[in-house]
SEDREN-796059 format. One record per residue (C-alpha): residue number from 1; y, z, x. Coordinates in Angstrom, 1 decimal. Each point is the difference from the previous one (the first is absolute). Example, Ala and Ser with C-alpha at 12.3 -4.5 7.8 and 13.67 -1.06 7.14 Angstrom:
<nodes>
{node 1,{-4.5,7.8,12.3}}
{node 2,{3.4,-0.7,1.4}}
</nodes>
This chain:
<nodes>
{node 1,{94.2,44.1,12.7}}
{node 2,{0.7,0.2,-3.5}}
{node 3,{-2.3,1.3,-2.6}}
{node 4,{-1.0,-3.3,-1.5}}
{node 5,{-0.6,-1.5,3.4}}
{node 6,{-2.2,3.0,1.0}}
{node 7,{-1.8,-0.3,-3.3}}
{node 8,{-0.6,-3.6,0.8}}
{node 9,{-1.5,0.9,3.3}}
{node 10,{-2.3,2.5,-1.7}}
{node 11,{-1.0,-2.5,-2.6}}
{node 12,{-0.7,-2.5,2.7}}
{node 13,{-2.0,2.6,1.9}}
{node 14,{-2.0,0.9,-3.2}}
{node 15,{-0.5,-3.7,-0.7}}
{node 16,{-1.2,-0.6,3.6}}
{node 17,{-2.3,3.1,-0.2}}
{node 18,{-1.3,-1.2,-3.4}}
{node 19,{-0.6,-3.5,1.3}}
{node 20,{-1.7,1.4,3.1}}
{node 21,{-2.1,2.3,-2.2}}
{node 22,{-1.0,-2.9,-2.4}}
{node 23,{-0.6,-2.3,2.9}}
{node 24,{-2.2,2.5,1.8}}
{node 25,{-2.0,0.6,-3.2}}
{node 26,{0.0,-3.5,-1.4}}
{node 27,{-0.7,-1.9,3.3}}
{node 28,{-3.4,1.6,0.6}}
{node 29,{-0.9,-0.6,-3.7}}
{node 30,{0.9,-3.6,0.3}}
{node 31,{-1.7,-0.3,3.4}}
{node 32,{-3.2,1.6,-1.5}}
{node 33,{0.2,-2.3,-3.0}}
{node 34,{0.3,-3.1,2.2}}
{node 35,{-2.8,1.2,2.3}}
{node 36,{-2.3,0.7,-2.9}}
{node 37,{0.8,-3.4,-1.5}}
{node 38,{-0.8,-1.7,3.4}}
{node 39,{-3.3,1.9,0.3}}
{node 40,{-1.0,-0.8,-3.6}}
{node 41,{0.7,-3.7,0.8}}
{node 42,{-2.0,0.2,3.2}}
{node 43,{-2.9,1.7,-1.9}}
{node 44,{0.1,-2.7,-2.7}}
{node 45,{-0.1,-2.7,2.7}}
{node 46,{-2.8,1.8,1.8}}
{node 47,{-2.0,0.3,-3.2}}
{node 48,{0.6,-3.7,-0.7}}
{node 49,{-1.2,-0.9,3.6}}
{node 50,{-3.1,2.2,-0.6}}
{node 51,{-0.6,-1.7,-3.3}}
{node 52,{0.2,-3.4,1.7}}
{node 53,{-2.3,1.0,2.8}}
{node 54,{-2.5,1.4,-2.6}}
{node 55,{0.2,-3.3,-2.0}}
{node 56,{-0.6,-2.1,3.1}}
{node 57,{-2.9,2.3,1.0}}
{node 58,{-1.5,-0.4,-3.4}}
{node 59,{0.4,-3.8,0.2}}
{node 60,{-1.5,-0.1,3.5}}
{node 61,{-3.0,2.2,-1.2}}
{node 62,{-0.5,-2.4,-3.0}}
{node 63,{0.0,-3.0,2.4}}
{node 64,{-2.4,1.8,2.3}}
{node 65,{-2.4,0.8,-2.8}}
{node 66,{0.2,-3.7,-1.1}}
{node 67,{-0.8,-1.1,3.6}}
{node 68,{-2.9,2.5,0.1}}
{node 69,{-1.4,-1.3,-3.3}}
{node 70,{0.2,-3.5,1.4}}
{node 71,{-1.8,1.0,3.1}}
{node 72,{-2.7,1.8,-2.1}}
{node 73,{-0.5,-3.2,-2.1}}
{node 74,{-0.1,-2.1,3.2}}
{node 75,{-2.5,2.4,1.6}}
{node 76,{-2.3,-0.2,-3.1}}
{node 77,{0.1,-3.8,0.1}}
{node 78,{-0.6,0.0,3.8}}
{node 79,{-2.9,2.6,-0.5}}
{node 80,{-1.6,-2.4,-2.5}}
{node 81,{0.4,-2.9,2.5}}
{node 82,{-1.4,2.0,2.8}}
{node 83,{-3.0,1.0,-2.1}}
{node 84,{-0.7,-3.7,-0.8}}
{node 85,{0.4,-0.8,3.7}}
{node 86,{-2.3,2.8,1.0}}
{node 87,{-2.6,-1.1,-2.6}}
{node 88,{0.2,-3.6,1.2}}
{node 89,{-0.1,1.0,3.6}}
{node 90,{-2.9,2.5,-0.6}}
{node 91,{-2.0,-2.6,-2.0}}
{node 92,{0.5,-2.5,2.9}}
{node 93,{-1.2,2.5,2.5}}
{node 94,{-2.9,1.0,-2.1}}
{node 95,{-1.0,-3.6,-0.6}}
{node 96,{0.1,-0.6,3.8}}
{node 97,{-2.1,3.0,0.7}}
{node 98,{-2.4,-1.0,-2.7}}
{node 99,{-0.3,-3.5,1.6}}
{node 100,{-0.6,1.5,3.4}}
{node 101,{-2.7,2.3,-1.5}}
{node 102,{-1.7,-2.9,-1.7}}
{node 103,{0.1,-2.2,3.2}}
{node 104,{-1.3,2.9,2.0}}
{node 105,{-2.9,0.6,-2.5}}
{node 106,{-0.8,-3.7,0.1}}
{node 107,{0.1,0.0,3.8}}
{node 108,{-2.3,3.0,0.1}}
{node 109,{-2.6,-1.6,-2.3}}
{node 110,{0.1,-3.2,2.0}}
{node 111,{-0.5,1.8,3.3}}
{node 112,{-2.9,2.0,-1.4}}
{node 113,{-1.6,-3.2,-1.3}}
{node 114,{0.5,-1.8,3.4}}
{node 115,{-1.6,3.0,1.8}}
{node 116,{-2.9,0.0,-2.6}}
{node 117,{-0.5,-3.7,0.5}}
{node 118,{0.0,0.3,3.8}}
{node 119,{-2.5,2.9,-0.2}}
{node 120,{-2.3,-1.8,-2.5}}
{node 121,{0.0,-3.0,2.5}}
{node 122,{-1.0,2.3,2.8}}
{node 123,{3.5,-0.1,1.7}}
{node 124,{2.0,3.0,1.1}}
{node 125,{3.5,0.5,-1.6}}
{node 126,{2.8,-1.1,2.2}}
{node 127,{1.5,2.6,2.2}}
{node 128,{2.8,1.9,-1.9}}
{node 129,{-1.3,-0.9,-3.5}}
{node 130,{-1.0,3.5,-0.8}}
{node 131,{3.4,1.4,1.3}}
{node 132,{1.7,-2.6,-2.1}}
{node 133,{-1.9,1.2,-3.1}}
{node 134,{1.0,3.6,0.7}}
{node 135,{3.6,-1.0,0.5}}
{node 136,{0.1,-2.0,-3.3}}
{node 137,{-1.7,2.9,-1.9}}
{node 138,{2.6,2.4,1.4}}
{node 139,{2.8,-2.4,-1.1}}
{node 140,{-1.5,-0.3,-3.4}}
{node 141,{-0.1,3.8,-0.3}}
{node 142,{3.8,0.2,1.0}}
{node 143,{1.0,-2.8,-2.4}}
{node 144,{-1.9,1.6,-2.9}}
{node 145,{1.7,3.4,0.8}}
{node 146,{3.5,-1.7,0.2}}
{node 147,{-0.6,-1.8,-3.4}}
{node 148,{-1.2,3.3,-1.6}}
{node 149,{3.0,1.9,1.3}}
{node 150,{2.5,-2.8,-1.2}}
{node 151,{-1.7,0.1,-3.4}}
{node 152,{0.3,3.8,-0.1}}
{node 153,{3.7,-0.1,1.0}}
{node 154,{0.7,-2.7,-2.6}}
{node 155,{-1.6,2.1,-2.7}}
{node 156,{2.2,3.0,1.0}}
{node 157,{3.2,-2.1,0.2}}
{node 158,{-0.7,-1.6,-3.4}}
{node 159,{-0.6,3.5,-1.6}}
{node 160,{3.2,1.3,1.5}}
{node 161,{2.0,-3.2,-1.2}}
{node 162,{-1.4,0.6,-3.5}}
{node 163,{1.5,3.6,-0.1}}
{node 164,{3.5,0.1,-1.5}}
</nodes>
């Protein structure tokens, strides 16, 4: 080989070694840069997804709060209606009990008068008349107690409804 040809081989070997050295240094740097760029892009996409999830969760929470508020309003309306129904129902029951009490008291007075008339005319009261009077007196006592208890419960309910 001639001198210039051998020098060419040396130059080529040096160029090859240089390229190899540059490639072995530059390739990992390029690879690291590309990897970091891909990770940064993935992070940005992940953050965007998380932001979207948070936005949707916030919107869902707002809708849920709105629905709860509507339920609360409906419950207050329903509560007022139930109070009215209870008052009407209770007043109907109280009126029925009062009628029954009045009828029983009238019946008791009439039975006592009939017995009194029979005794004044020298006749004995009919069999079972005295037991009927006792039964009516017991019924009157129970009806009065029921009416008093309803009045007491109504007073308690009204005082509780008056509280804020």
